[in-house]
C-alpha positions as CSV (number, residue, x, y, z in Angstrom):
1,M,0.0,0.0,0.1
2,I,1.0,3.5,-0.6
3,D,0.0,6.9,0.4
4,F,-2.8,9.0,-1.7
5,G,-3.2,11.9,0.6
6,Y,-4.3,10.6,4.1
7,K,-5.6,7.4,2.5
8,D,-3.5,4.2,1.8
9,V,-4.2,2.7,-1.5
10,A,-2.7,0.1,-3.8
11,P,0.2,1.4,-6.0
12,D,-1.8,1.1,-9.4
13,E,-4.8,2.9,-7.6
14,K,-2.6,5.8,-6.6
15,T,-1.4,6.3,-10.2
16,R,-5.0,6.3,-11.4
17,L,-6.3,8.5,-8.7
18,V,-3.5,11.1,-9.3
19,S,-4.2,11.1,-12.9
20,G,-7.8,11.9,-12.0
21,V,-6.7,14.9,-9.9
22,F,-4.6,16.6,-12.4
23,S,-7.0,16.0,-15.3
24,S,-9.6,17.8,-13.2
25,V,-7.5,20.8,-12.3
26,A,-5.3,21.2,-15.5
27,R,-7.1,24.1,-17.0
28,K,-7.1,26.0,-13.7
29,Y,-3.7,24.7,-12.5
30,D,-1.7,28.0,-12.7
31,L,-4.4,30.2,-11.6
32,M,-4.8,28.1,-8.4
33,N,-1.2,28.0,-7.8
34,D,-1.3,31.8,-7.8
35,L,-4.1,31.8,-5.4
36,M,-2.6,29.0,-3.2
37,S,0.6,30.7,-2.8
38,L,-0.3,34.3,-3.1
39,G,1.9,34.5,-6.2
40,I,5.0,33.3,-4.3
41,H,5.4,30.1,-6.3
42,R,6.5,32.4,-9.2
43,F,9.4,33.7,-7.2
44,W,10.4,30.2,-6.1
45,K,10.5,28.8,-9.5
46,R,12.7,31.8,-10.8
47,H,15.0,31.4,-8.0
48,F,15.0,27.5,-8.6
49,V,15.9,27.8,-12.3
50,A,18.3,30.7,-11.6
51,T,20.4,28.5,-9.2
52,C,20.5,25.5,-11.4
53,Q,23.7,26.6,-13.1
54,I,22.2,25.9,-16.6
55,R,24.5,26.7,-19.5
56,P,23.4,27.4,-23.2
57,G,23.1,24.4,-25.2
58,Q,22.7,22.0,-22.3
59,Q,19.9,19.4,-22.3
60,L,17.3,19.5,-19.6
61,L,14.5,17.1,-18.7
62,D,11.7,18.5,-16.8
63,L,9.7,15.9,-15.2
64,A,6.0,16.6,-14.0
65,G,6.4,19.8,-16.1
66,G,3.0,19.9,-17.9
67,T,2.2,23.5,-17.7
68,G,5.7,24.5,-19.0
69,D,6.6,27.2,-16.7
70,I,10.0,25.7,-15.7
71,A,10.7,25.0,-19.3
72,R,10.1,28.6,-20.1
73,L,12.6,29.7,-17.7
74,A,15.2,27.2,-18.7
75,L,14.7,28.1,-22.4
76,D,15.6,31.8,-21.4
77,R,18.9,30.4,-20.2
78,G,19.6,28.6,-23.6
79,A,18.8,25.0,-22.6
80,R,17.1,22.6,-24.8
81,V,14.2,21.1,-22.8
82,V,12.2,17.9,-22.8
83,V,8.9,18.5,-21.0
84,A,7.6,15.3,-19.6
85,D,4.3,14.6,-17.7
86,I,2.3,11.4,-17.2
87,N,-0.9,13.5,-17.6
88,R,-2.0,14.2,-21.1
89,D,-4.3,17.0,-20.0
90,M,-1.6,18.9,-18.3
91,L,0.7,18.5,-21.3
92,S,-2.0,19.7,-23.6
93,V,-2.6,23.0,-21.6
94,G,1.2,23.6,-21.3
95,R,1.8,23.0,-25.1
96,A,-1.1,25.0,-26.2
97,R,0.2,28.0,-24.2
98,A,3.6,27.6,-25.4
99,D,2.5,27.4,-29.1
100,D,0.4,30.5,-28.6
101,D,3.4,32.3,-27.6
102,G,5.5,31.1,-30.4
103,L,7.7,28.7,-28.1
104,V,8.2,25.9,-30.6
105,D,12.0,25.7,-30.9
106,G,14.2,24.0,-28.3
107,I,11.3,22.4,-26.3
108,D,9.6,19.0,-26.8
109,W,6.5,17.6,-25.1
110,M,6.3,13.9,-24.2
111,Q,3.7,11.9,-22.1
112,I,6.1,10.0,-19.8
113,N,5.9,8.1,-16.6
114,A,8.8,9.3,-14.4
115,E,9.3,5.6,-13.1
116,A,10.2,4.4,-16.5
117,L,12.0,7.1,-18.7
118,P,12.3,6.2,-22.3
119,F,15.8,7.8,-22.8
120,A,19.2,6.4,-23.0
121,D,21.6,6.3,-20.1
122,R,23.7,9.6,-19.6
123,Q,21.6,11.8,-21.8
124,F,20.9,15.0,-19.9
125,D,22.9,17.7,-18.2
126,H,20.0,18.4,-15.8
127,V,16.7,16.8,-14.6
128,T,14.4,18.9,-12.7
129,I,11.0,18.3,-11.1
130,T,9.0,20.8,-9.2
131,F,6.0,20.0,-6.9
132,G,5.6,16.6,-8.7
133,L,7.7,14.1,-6.8
134,R,5.2,13.8,-4.1
135,N,2.6,12.5,-6.7
136,V,4.9,9.7,-8.1
137,T,3.9,6.4,-7.0
138,D,7.3,4.7,-6.7
139,R,9.6,7.7,-5.7
140,E,12.8,5.6,-5.2
141,R,12.4,4.1,-8.7
142,A,11.8,7.6,-10.2
143,L,14.9,8.9,-8.5
144,A,17.0,6.0,-9.8
145,E,15.7,6.7,-13.3
146,M,16.8,10.4,-12.9
147,L,20.3,9.3,-11.9
148,R,20.4,6.9,-14.8
149,V,19.6,9.4,-17.6
150,L,22.0,12.1,-16.2
151,K,25.4,12.4,-17.8
152,P,28.5,12.3,-15.6
153,G,28.6,15.6,-13.8
154,G,24.9,16.1,-14.4
155,R,22.6,17.4,-11.7
156,V,19.2,16.7,-10.3
157,H,17.2,19.5,-8.9
158,I,14.0,19.0,-6.9
159,M,11.7,21.6,-5.6
160,E,8.9,20.3,-3.3
161,F,6.6,21.3,-0.5
162,S,8.1,20.3,2.7
163,R,8.1,20.7,6.5
164,V,7.7,24.1,8.0
165,G,10.1,24.9,10.9
166,L,8.4,27.5,12.7
167,P,5.4,26.4,14.8
168,A,3.5,29.7,14.3
169,L,3.9,29.6,10.6
170,A,3.1,26.0,10.7
171,R,-0.3,26.7,12.3
172,L,-1.2,29.5,9.9
173,Y,0.0,27.2,7.1
174,D,-2.3,24.3,8.1
175,T,-5.2,26.6,8.5
176,W,-4.6,27.9,4.9
177,S,-4.2,24.4,3.5
178,F,-7.2,22.7,5.1
179,Q,-9.7,25.4,5.5
180,V,-9.2,27.9,2.8
181,L,-7.6,25.8,0.0
182,P,-10.5,23.4,-0.6
183,R,-13.0,26.3,-0.6
184,L,-10.8,28.1,-3.3
185,G,-10.6,24.9,-5.2
186,E,-14.4,24.5,-5.2
187,R,-15.0,28.2,-6.2
188,I,-12.4,28.5,-8.9
189,A,-12.0,25.0,-10.2
190,G,-15.3,23.4,-9.0
191,D,-13.2,20.8,-7.3
192,A,-12.7,21.0,-3.5
193,E,-11.6,17.3,-3.2
194,S,-8.6,17.5,-5.6
195,Y,-7.3,20.4,-3.5
196,R,-7.8,18.6,-0.3
197,Y,-5.7,15.7,-1.7
198,L,-2.9,18.2,-2.7
199,A,-2.9,19.6,0.9
200,E,-2.7,16.1,2.4
201,S,-0.2,14.9,0.0
202,I,2.2,17.6,1.2
203,R,1.8,16.3,4.9
204,R,2.6,12.7,3.7
205,F,5.7,13.6,1.8
206,P,9.1,12.9,3.3
207,D,10.7,15.8,5.2
208,Q,13.8,17.5,4.0
209,A,16.4,15.1,5.8
210,T,14.5,12.1,4.7
211,L,14.4,13.1,1.0
212,A,18.3,13.9,1.0
213,N,18.7,10.4,2.5
214,M,16.7,8.9,-0.5
215,L,18.8,10.7,-3.0
216,T,21.9,9.4,-1.3
217,E,20.5,6.0,-1.2
218,V,19.8,5.7,-4.8
219,G,23.4,6.8,-5.7
220,F,23.4,10.6,-6.0
221,E,26.5,12.4,-4.5
222,Q,27.0,16.0,-3.3
223,V,23.3,15.9,-1.9
224,S,22.4,19.3,-0.4
225,W,19.0,21.1,0.3
226,H,17.9,24.4,1.5
227,N,14.5,25.9,2.6
228,L,12.4,28.6,1.0
229,S,9.7,30.5,3.0
230,G,10.5,28.8,6.3
231,G,10.3,25.3,4.9
232,I,7.0,25.7,3.1
233,C,9.0,24.2,0.1
234,A,12.7,23.1,-0.1
235,I,15.0,22.7,-3.0
236,H,17.1,19.4,-3.1
237,R,20.1,18.9,-5.5
238,G,22.4,16.0,-6.2
239,A,24.9,15.1,-8.7
240,R,26.0,12.1,-10.8
241,T,29.7,11.7,-10.7
C-alpha cells in the first residue's frame, strides 16, 4: 500500500487517482497556484531555475512539467528542454500556451511516467521536477531513473513542498491548507476534493532530511538542500559523478 493523501491505496490505484486529480485541475492549475501561494510560487520557480547553473546548449529534462513554466525559464537560459508529464491534460494545456506564445524551438513535449523514462543512459545535463515528486507512485524508482539518464557531472534539482520549521507559521499554513484551499478549489476550479488531496499529500511527503537520504541511497552524490519561505518548500540537489 502507498499514500494517496491521508489514505493508503494500492500502487496502481494511486497512479489512477493522481491522474484524475490533475485532469480535473489542469486548466485552472496555474491560476490556482497563484491563489494557493499568493503568487509566491513564481518567485520560488525563478530562484530555482536561476540557481540550477544551466548553460546554453545543455539538455534538460523537466519531469511533471506539464504547464511548462519551468521549461520557459530554462529556455531563457539557452537550454534545450524535454517537458515530460504522465498526464496528457496537463501537457495539452502547457503545449497550447507555448504554441500560442511562439515557443516551438528548443522544447519537446512527451507523455512519460517518471518511473520508466524512455531515454538512453547519460543523456541529460539536468533533470528538474517541481512540486511533482510527491505525486509519483514509486519515488525511489523515479529517483533511480533520474540518476540513470544524467550525464556524468549532471545534476538533479527537486523543488517540493516540505516541513515548516516555525510553529506559528506551521499553524497558519495548516489553516490555509485545510480550511481555505479546498474552498478556493471549489469556487475557482469546481473541485474541492482535488485540492484537499494536494494539501494532504504535502503532509505525507518525506521531510527535508529524509528526501536527502533517499537521494543518497539511490546513488546521488553532493546531495544538499535548503528551505524557502521557512520550509514551506525546499530545494534538493544531487549530482551524478
